[in-house]
N, C-alpha and C positions, 0 to 999 in steps of 0.2 A: 504493499501498498505505501501511497507516496505523498510523503511529510509535505505539506508547503507553512511559507511563515508571515503574518497578517501582522505592520506595524502598529504600534499602540500605544494608550498614554495613558499613565492611570492617574481614576476621579477624584481621590480622595482629598480631603483638608491637612493636610498637610504642604509645605513649604519645599520638598523634592523636586513635587510634580514628576518620576519617573517614564522612563522611553521605553517601553514594550515594545518583546515580540512574543507575540502568539504561535505555538507552534500546531498545526493545526491536522490528523490526521482520520481519512473517510467522515466528514464532515463534525469529527468530534475536538477539543480542546482539548490537548495531551500536557502543554508544557504554557507556562508562563513565567519568562523571563525576563532579565532588563537586555537593555538595546546599549549592545557594547562599542556603539559608535558615537551613541548619546554624552557629549562630556562632563554631562553634571554625573547620570545612572552608571558608566562607564561600566555596564553590561548588572547590577549590584542591585536588587531590590530588597525590602524588609521580609524579614519572617510569614507579616502582614498577606504581603502583597503576593506574595509568591505561593502564596498559597487560594489565590482567587480562579482556577480553574475548578479547587472543591468549592468552591463558595458560589458557583455559576452553576455546577450539576447534583448544587447538595438535593437529597431527595425532599423536604422540607418548602424544598423551593414555592410558591406562586402561579401556577400553569394557564390558571382558567379563573374568568371570573368570576368573584364572589360574591352573592349576601345573605345577609346575616341573617341566623334564622333563631339563633338564639338571645337571653340577656346577651347589654350592652360589656362589653367584659369577657364574656364570656369566649368568647374566639370558636362560636357555631358556626358556620358558615355555608349553603350550598350555592353546589355552580349556578354558573345563568353564563347564558348565551353574551357573546358583545355587545348586542343587537337590543336586549332585553336592557342592560347595563347602562347602554350611554343616551337608552331611550326616556329610562325613569332619572335619572340625573341628572340631563337636559332639563325635563317638563320641571324639576321640582326647582334644581333654580333657576328657573324662566317665573315660575310662579312667585318665589323669594322675591327676585329684580323686580318684576311690575311693580310693588308696594315700594320697596328696601333695596337697592343695589349693596351697599355696605353691611347691610347682615351679611353676606357673602364672605368668606375674607381663606386666601390664599395662605397654605403656612408648610414652609420652605427653606431647606437651610444650602449644608453644602453635604447634602450626601453624597452628589456629584457635584463634584467644581465646573464642569465642562458646563459653557456657554450654549449650545444649543437643547442639552438634557435639561441645565439649571435655567435658566436665565430667557425661552427665545420667545415660544410659540405659548407657553403660560403665560406671561406677561401681556400681552399681546390677546389673546382670550381674557384676562380680566379685566386690561385696562376697557375694552369691549363692554363686557358688565356691564364697569360701575363702580364693581364687587372697591372694600376696604382693601386699604395697601399696608402692606407692611413693612414695619422697622423691622431692618435685619440687623440685627444686636448681638447675637448670643454666644459670638464667640469673641469679635475683634474690636466690636468701633471706641469701644473705652479707647485705647493703642490707637489704631488706626487716626480719629479725631486730635489725638493729643497729636502727633508726626503731623499732621493737616495744618494745626498753631503753627509748627515748628518747625519744617519745613518746607513745610506749602505741600505736602500731599505722602503717601506713602513710599517714600522711599530710600536712597541709603547705598550700600559696600555693596559691590559681588560679591558673593560667595567665595569665591575661588579664591580672589586672593587675598584672604585670612589665609591664606598656606605662605603669605611670604610676612604673618605680624609675630610682633617679638609678643605680644603681652596679648592674649584674648582671655577677655572676662562674657563668660557662659551666664546669662542674667537670667531664673525664671523660664529655663529650661532643661530637660532632658534627654537630650541630643540624641544619647543613642539610641532610645525608645522613637523620640521621634522628630526628628531630623538627623536621618543617619548619616546621609552622604554628608554635611556640613560635618560630622563627626567623623567624617573620613579626610577632608581637608587640616581639621583641628591636626588629628592626629601627625598628619605630611607637617604643618608647622610645628608641633611638639619635637616630633626628629632634629628639625633644622633648629630649635636653640630656643624656641617659647615656652615662656609660660602661661602654662592652665590654669585660671581663678573660675570654682563657678559657686553662682551665689545663687541660695535654693532654702527654701526653708526644709527641705525635707533630705536626705543622705542619698540622691541616687545614682543609678548608674551611672550618670556622669559623673556625678561629683566623686567617686569612687575614682575615677581616674583620670583629676584633676591635681597639680601639683598642691592647691589648697580649695579649699573649699569655706562660703563663709557662712553659717547658716541659720539664719537672721527669723525674726517673725515675722508672721503673716502680714501684709501691709505696714509694713514697714519703711522699703524699700527706696520713700523718697526719700530717709529722711539717713540713710546710708548717700546715697548722692548727692545731701548737701553738703553730709562732712566732710568725704572727697572736696568736694570743691572747696571748701576752706580749708583744708590740705595746701593742696593749692594756690590759696591765692596764698595762706600765710608762707606759705613755703617759695612764694613765685617762680610757683613750675608754670606759668602761663604764655601762650604763648599771645603777645602784645599786639602784636601789626593784623595779628588774624579778627581779633575782639575788633579790635579797632573796622578794620572793614568789611565786612563781613556781619559782624550782627549786632543786632539791638535791643537794649535795652540793657546792658553789661550794667554798667552801675546798680541799679535798680537788684539784678540777680545778686549781684555783691551783697549787695546788704542784705539781701536777707540771708546767703550763705554764711555770713557771720556772723548769726544766730544758733551756728549748728557747730560746735567745736564734736573734736568728737569721744567724750565725752558723755555730753548732751544723746550724740544719738546713740551710742551702742548704749545708752541705757535704756531707748526706747526700741533698738535691734533684739533687743537679748544676746546683743554682740563684746566681748575682751576689742578696748581699745587699741590694740596693740595690729590687731587683724584690719582694725580700721586705716590708724596710720599706717602699717604698712602699705597695704592695699590701693591709700595715698600716694604711695613716694613710689611703687613701683608704675602706677598710672603717669606722673607727671615726670620719673625721669627717664621712662621708653620712651624709643618710635623702632617703626607703627604702634601703636595704641587701636584693637579693636573690642568692638562689643558685640557679642550676638546677645540680640535681645528676643524675649519671646509672650507669648497672650500669658503663661500663668500670673506675671506679680501684675497685668489690670486688672486683676479678678476678684478688688475688695472698691472699700469707698471710692478712695485715693487713687481709682486705679490710676485714670488717667492723668493727675497730677504727677504721679510716679512714672509715666513714661515720660512725661514733658520733661522733669527734670535730669533723670539717665538721657536726654539725649541731647540736652546741653553741654554731657558732658564734653564731643570733644572737640566742640567749638572755643572751650578752655586752654588745650594743650595743641590746638590746629595739629588733628591728627586725620583730618579732612584734606592734606595739602597730599598726603599719601594714597594708592590706589588701597593701600594694607591697612588705611584708617579710616577711624570714624565708627559708626556702626551700622548695623541689620538688624529688620523688624518687619519690614518689607518692602518689596522690589514692584508692589502690583500700580502703584501710577504708571506704570512704564508699559504698561499694557497698550495697545495696539489694538484694542477691540472695538467693535462698532456697534455699542451698546444700544443707544439710539435706531438703530436701525435691527435689532434684534426685539426691542422692548415692542418699540412705535408707541412710542407714549400718546401720544396725539391720536388715538383711538380715543382716550377719556374724554378732547372738545370743548368743553367751557368744565365739566366736572371737574369739582376736587375732594373727591373722600376720602375721608378721618382717613387716617396714622393708628394701628393696633404696636408695640411694640411685641415684639416676639417674646422678648422676657418674663414681660408681666404679661402671659396668653392663660394663668391661671385663673390670675385675676379678671381677666377680659372675659376669660367662658362663665364668668360666674356675676357682670353687673346687672342691671336690673330690663325690663323692657322695653325704658325707652332706647338701651344703647343695644338692645340684648344680638349677640350671634346667630343667624339662627341655619345655616349653615358654614362648614368645614371643608376644603380638600387639600390634602395632605399628601408634599410631594417631598424627595429627598429630607426627608425628616423623620424624628418619631420623639415627637416633644413627652410623648407620658414620663415615658424615660429622662430624657435632657433638659424637660424642664423646670426649674429651678420651684421648690415646692409643690413637690407631685401631688401632695393628698387635694388643691384644688384643681391641681388639672387635669385630675382624674376626674374630681367632681365632675367638672364642668363639661371633658370626654362623653361619663358620663348620663348628658339630659337624655331625658325621650328624647325632650322638643328641642333636636340639633341633627342636623344631617350633618353625616361624616361620612369622607371617600378618601382612600389612601390609598395612591400608587405605592403599590411597595414591589421588594423583593420574595418576604417571610412571612407571615403573622409576627410581627414586632406590638409589643404593650403598647403601641397606638392603631395598630390596624387590628388587633382584637374588641376595639371599641368602633368603630364605623359602620357604617349602612352598606358600603359593598369598598372591596378590596380590589381594586388590577392593579393584573399581574404586567410588575417593567422587566424593561429589558436592565439587560446588566453590561456592565463595558464589553464585553464580548461583542454585545451583540450587538449594536448598534456609533453611528456616524460621531463625533462631537469632536472641538475645538474648546483645550487648555488657554491656555494662559497660569503664569503663575505667581505666588507672592514670593519665591524662597532665591527665582532667581530672573531670569528676565527670555528663555528661552520660551516660542509657541511651537503647539503641539497637536495635530490631527490626528485621531484614534477613527480608527476603521471600525468593521463590524468586521469578526473574524468565521462564528458561525453565524445560523438563523436563531433565530431566537426558542427556546427553549417556549415547546407550547405550545401556547394559545399568545404570551406575552409583550407588547412590542412596547418603543421606546416610548418615552415624556411626552416627543414632541409629539407624534401620531398619535398618543390619544387623544390632546387637547388640540391635535387637528380635525379627529372622530366628533371630540363632544364640542367641539367649533359647528362642525356639519349637521348638529343632533340640534339645538339653537337657533341653525338658520328657518328651521319649520317654523321658528315663531320672531325670529328676528332677523330681515335678512341684510343686515349690513354684519351676519360671520357669515353669509357667502364672499365675501370678495375676495378680489386673490391673496392679502398679502395671509389666507387662513389656509391656503393649498403647499405653499411652500413647500419640497419636503426637507431631510435630514439635512440632506448634503447642499444642498441649495441655501439652507441657514447656517453652514460650515462657510461657506462663502460669503453670506451676508455680513459674517463676527468681522471678519477680519476687512469688509470694502473702506478704500482712504487707507487702506495702510501699504505699509512696503514688503509686507509677508506677501511669497512666493509659495500658490495657493497646487503648484505645479512642483514646487519642491519637499513642500511637507506632504504631494502622495507619494513624492521619490524615497526621502527620507524617515519620512517619520514627526521632523521638526524642525525647525530655522532660527538660525542666533538674527538677534537685533544686532546693527550696528549704536550702541550706544558710549561716553568716553570714561577712561576708568573710574576713576575721581572724581565723581561728580560734584564733589562743591569746594575744590580741589583753590578756586579764587572765586568760592563764593557762587553767584548765581542757585541759588535756594529757588522752592517755587511762588516762596511765598507774597505778598502784594510789595513787601520793602524789599524783594528778593533777596534777605541778609537768614539770619537763624536767630526765630525770630525766640528770644529770653523773654519778651514782655508781646504779646497779641491783643492789637485793639478788640479781633475780630469778636476774642473772646470776653473782652471788657465789657461789648455792648449785649455778650449771652448774659451780661450781670456773672461773670464767671468770675476768680481773678486772673488776670493779667502775667501775673508772675507763675509758675509753677508753685506748688504749693506740701505743705507733707498735714494729710488729713488725718484724723485715726479713725480704725475700725466702725462703725454701726456697731458689730458685737464684740464689747471687751469683754473678758472672762469672766464669769462671780461668784457665788458659791453655790448656786442655783447649775450654773451651766459653769465651771474653773476649766474648760480646754476645747482651747479652738482649733477647727477640723477645715484642712484642707482637701480636695478631692479632684487629681489627676488623671488623664487619665492609665485604666494598665499595658503593662509595655506591649501586651498582647493583641489589645484591641484600640481602634481606631473606633472615639466618642463611644455606640451602645452600636457600631456598624462589626462583625467577624464575632460579636459573641454568640454567639449557634458557628461555626464553623470548628467543629469537633478536636480538629490536633492544635487552634490555638488554646479551647478552651480547654482541653488536656492543662496545657504548660498553666495559664492561669493558676488555675484551682479550681478555686469556690471565691467568693464574695467576701474582704477580707479589710481591714484596719489595724495600721502597724500604728504601734504604740510605742513611748518610751519606757523602758525598762521600770524606773523608775514610780512611773504610774500607773505603771502593768501588779507592781508589788504591791504599790498602797493603794489598789482593790481588790485583791486576792485576785489577781490573774494571771493568767499563766499565758506560753505561743501555745496554737491550736481554740484554748477554750473560745464557744460560743458567750458571744456576751448582743447585751443592749446599747447601742447609742443610743440619745434622743436629746430632747429639745421642746419648746416649746409647741414649735411645729410638727413634732411626730416621733414617730421610733425607726430603727434600723437593728434589724436581727443579722450579726455576720459571729463571721470569727475573726478570736486577734491572731496577729504578729505581732512578735514582739523582736523585730531583726535588728533594732537596730539603725532603725530610714528617719524613723522621727523623734522631729528636738522634744528633749522635756516639754509640758503645756501643751504640745501636738500632734494631735491625730493625725490620719489623715488614711482617709479613706476613698482607695484606688475604685474607680469607677472602665464604664458604666456600664452595671450588668444592669440586662433584663429585671422589670421589675420582678417578672413572675420567675426568675429564677433564683429572687432573694428568697431569706427562708422562713421570710411574715410578708412576704409580698410587695418585697419595698425594696430600692436601694438608696445611694444615700443621698440621695436629690432629697426622698421626703424629708432633711432637718435641712435644705437652704432658702433660702429666702428670696425675694422679689424684689427688695431697693434694686437701686436701677447708680451706678457708678457718677463722681464725679462732671467727667465728661465723655459723652461720646452715647449713654443710654442705655450701658452694660451690665450685664446680670453680675454680682457681687458673688461668689460662688465661692471666691477663699476665705470670704467674710463675714462667718458661722463660731459661735461655739454652739460648742454642749456637753453632759455628761456623756460616761461607759460605767458600767457596773456586771458582770457576771449577769447571764441571764439568768436566772431560776430555772 
């Protein structure tokens, strides 16, 4: 049997955005591997995506449209035809839209990062309908907004040049688990003599491999950043020319930083003073220095301000002069994607629907009748598992008067509450275009195999829904609702310099961008400078200077432990939880706890524990493995609720308060108590 190979791209919410090669024999995908010709991927995939064929052919894959036949949440469904499902869904949505289209809500995020299957025909459909808009904040918006008001966009270093850095701060990132290809580059720098410093409340696998680990308390990153600035100032480890030429608001930031001597920050962060002063000395006296910032550190009340504070540091020492200096959080503002062409916001006309924050979906679904959400269409997301304060999310999706449609691969926690589950294709079965936030290449995903069962791509499903809606509203019969998935791939890059023929041939295309984006200033801000002081934030009623904000939930007698909930190493948020090989490696839902905190509660490694606060209770197993610092517990996520010992996961405990900047959830700003399960 002759084997063929098909070029593709990893769809998942990861900065690496790997180029894939799928081997196909007799119409069956037998192997998924990294494309060795793609410089960033280098032929290497993470353990999760290397199991992608296993996920695609999973025996529990949804392969036909399903209609609910039991109570909401029961997961009881009956197979139906596409015609029956689409006809009923279109009729229900039309009925609601006749009196209040804003009562319909699309709910999606990064289950795929693809431009076509993630944000093309779906946007056109909901714009034409006049549905509520969704504020997609659940992962990155605090950090993204912080960069916008400091650098002018999600811009930064090119990841490959970290290999030339002499000091790398890995801040709020477990790179080994969540940014594998950056870690490979960091190891190259380490072999060349670079010092690696990890800044993280958890003693992660990455921290194990770094020269130094600053295990600060959750939500205190801004205090640490200000203490570093303080030492740079008092020791005159500054690039005065860069500050004068290419920054705005230096004198005001300087005054604020001088309020943060290392002793003050050490008390707030729970760190030895000596660790802070040594890091400042290293940062101020080493060139080039680079910071790999990740989104974990922005998931607290002051997360946006913390990102702004850290993002100011490279300008103080002139790190941006070097291509191996500066900071990288996201490169996505370099994307050549033509989102206006894909989304077609003009279909709204004069209508201006309300915007609902996806991070507060629990409260939104329980709103009073006047603002009642009557229908939700969920795709590329699993809100019952991933949204904060999940008891409210469950209560909302359990409403008998809420009509819910889920486009899914599996019967997830959210799909269990749906009235209809529509079988969606996986990445091996459809076309898509991928840009990235960890490097700057563009990738094309071509279908390697035919869709399994009756699965259809997201774009196909919304095209078909539009055709059924055209029975009620002829606007849905317009030509732009007939564009094929391949045509949408081409439209995604209209107006860019990316050659689609090159994508077809090689699977990826590289953009021509300057090596050192801010070597001579040229920030994308209104002033063209790195804005320590942001007039735009001031107009929004937000501190124009970075500041330190304490957490919403500081420890108390009732809830004395801080809890953070980073993803388990073998899962991608709630994706891959049901892949047998990965689940076997991960074991079971666990809570990492410091030996002293465990001993005080009579807890031993492997014990069943009850983790609780005023919002709920989560039952899991204790891991006394040396990774949690004293006073902090780590609830590794995000397991499906149905896998929890009491039908919950860590989001039973998180709250819906939003961050200072960016309207994002403060997942890691959470106080709990832990005790042995009776």
